[in-house]
Structures are given as structure tokens and as C-alpha cells.
C-alpha positions in Angstrom: -54.7 -36.1 -16.4 -53.2 -33.4 -18.6 -55.0 -30.7 -16.7 -53.7 -32.0 -13.4 -50.1 -32.1 -14.7 -50.5 -28.6 -16.1 -51.9 -27.3 -12.8 -49.2 -29.0 -10.8 -46.4 -27.6 -13.1 -47.9 -24.1 -13.0 -48.1 -24.3 -9.2 -44.4 -25.4 -9.0 -43.5 -22.6 -11.4 -45.4 -20.0 -9.3 -43.7 -21.3 -6.2 -40.3 -20.9 -7.7 -41.1 -17.4 -8.9 -42.2 -16.5 -5.4 -39.0 -17.9 -3.9 -36.9 -15.9 -6.3 -38.7 -12.7 -5.7 -38.4 -13.1 -1.9 -34.6 -13.3 -2.1 -34.0 -9.5 -2.0 -31.6 -7.7 0.3 -33.3 -6.2 3.4 -32.7 -2.6 4.2 -31.5 -3.6 7.6 -28.4 -5.4 6.2 -25.2 -3.5 6.7 -23.6 -2.6 3.4 -19.8 -3.0 3.2 -18.4 0.4 2.2 -14.7 0.4 1.2 -12.4 3.0 2.8 -12.0 6.3 0.9 -8.3 5.6 0.2 -7.5 2.0 -0.7 -4.4 0.9 1.2 -3.1 -0.8 -2.0 -3.4 2.5 -3.9 -1.7 4.6 -1.2 1.0 6.9 -2.6 3.3 6.1 0.3 4.9 2.6 0.8 6.0 3.6 4.3 8.2 6.0 6.3 11.9 5.9 6.7 14.2 7.2 9.3 17.8 7.9 8.4 20.0 5.7 10.7 23.5 6.8 9.6 25.2 10.2 10.4 24.3 11.6 7.0 23.5 10.3 3.5 23.1 11.6 0.0 19.8 11.8 -1.9 20.6 11.1 -5.6 18.8 11.6 -8.8 18.9 7.9 -9.9 19.4 4.6 -8.1 23.2 4.5 -8.6 26.0 5.2 -6.0 27.7 7.5 -8.6 24.6 9.5 -9.5 24.2 13.2 -9.1 23.7 14.3 -5.5 20.5 16.3 -4.9 21.2 16.9 -1.2 22.0 15.3 2.2 19.9 14.0 5.0 21.1 13.7 8.6 20.5 11.0 11.1 17.0 11.0 12.4 15.5 12.6 9.3 12.0 11.2 8.5 11.1 10.7 4.9 8.2 9.2 3.0 9.1 6.1 1.0 7.2 6.3 -2.4 8.8 3.3 -4.1 11.1 0.4 -3.4 13.2 -1.1 -6.2 16.0 -3.7 -6.4 18.8 -2.6 -8.8 21.6 -4.8 -10.1 25.0 -3.4 -9.6 28.1 -3.9 -11.9 28.8 -7.3 -10.3 25.2 -8.5 -10.9 24.3 -8.3 -7.2 20.9 -6.6 -6.4 20.8 -3.7 -4.1 17.5 -2.3 -2.7 16.9 1.4 -3.3 14.0 3.6 -2.3 12.4 6.7 -4.0 11.8 9.2 -1.2 10.0 12.4 -0.6 10.8 14.9 2.1 13.3 17.8 2.2 14.6 16.3 -1.1 12.9 14.0 -3.6 15.2 11.3 -5.0 16.8 7.9 -4.4 18.4 6.5 -1.3 20.0 3.1 -0.6 17.5 1.3 1.6 20.4 0.2 3.8 20.8 3.7 5.3 17.2 3.9 6.6 14.9 2.0 8.9 11.4 1.4 7.4 8.2 1.9 9.4 4.5 1.4 8.5 3.3 4.8 9.6 4.6 8.2 10.4 4.0 7.9 14.2 6.3 4.9 14.4 8.9 6.7 12.4 8.7 9.8 14.7 9.1 7.7 17.8 12.2 6.0 16.2 13.7 9.3 15.1 13.3 10.8 18.6 15.2 7.8 20.1 18.0 8.3 17.6 18.5 12.0 18.5 18.6 11.5 22.3 
């Protein structure tokens, strides 16, 4: 009886080992390879098109900040960062850190945001016509 039980348990153990060993990945399965640049780690949030006649690029997100330069209507800029800043009355105002002809801050209200540069170019062309 003990020999039968031992034989039965060793067969079950062998069967389990065989099942575990057979659970390997076949070489025919497609491997999921992530994109080279992860969209979440992209250095660009989006693209903006200046929608007002002209606007100032400033060195910090504050209307009274030092002016670094001006952008005209239809200018395309890369938006690197978006931030909500509280003003003196405690109201939050969205600002964007941009890169283009100038690198600095703009009030988000003066631009239209787009996901990619092609959309921004199309929008800029329609503004300048």
C-alpha cells in the first residue's frame, strides 16, 4: 500500500513538473516592444499657435515680468510645460512655458493648443490668410 501511494504521488509530481516545463513562451509569439520615445516622457506637451495680434514672452509666469520678446499672430511654438498660477486676487491663471524664437512664459489664453505640429501649422496658415 505504501509503495502504491509513493508511486502514485511520484507520478503526480512528475506530471506537474512536465506541465510546468511545457509552459514556455514559443518563439512564434509576438513580443510587445515599447516605442523608442514614450509619449509620457515626451519633452513637448503640445504645440501652440498665437491667436492675438502680438504677445510678450516673459521670464516668469507673471504679467509684470521681464519681457524677453514678442510673438506675432500665427507664430507656432512648442509648449514644454503648463502651469496654473494664482494671481494677487487668488484666481488661478494658466501659463505655458514655450520654446521657439524665444524661450519663456506665455499666458495660455493667447494661444490655441494642438496635439502635433502638423495641426498647428494648418491652424497658423488659416490665421494668416
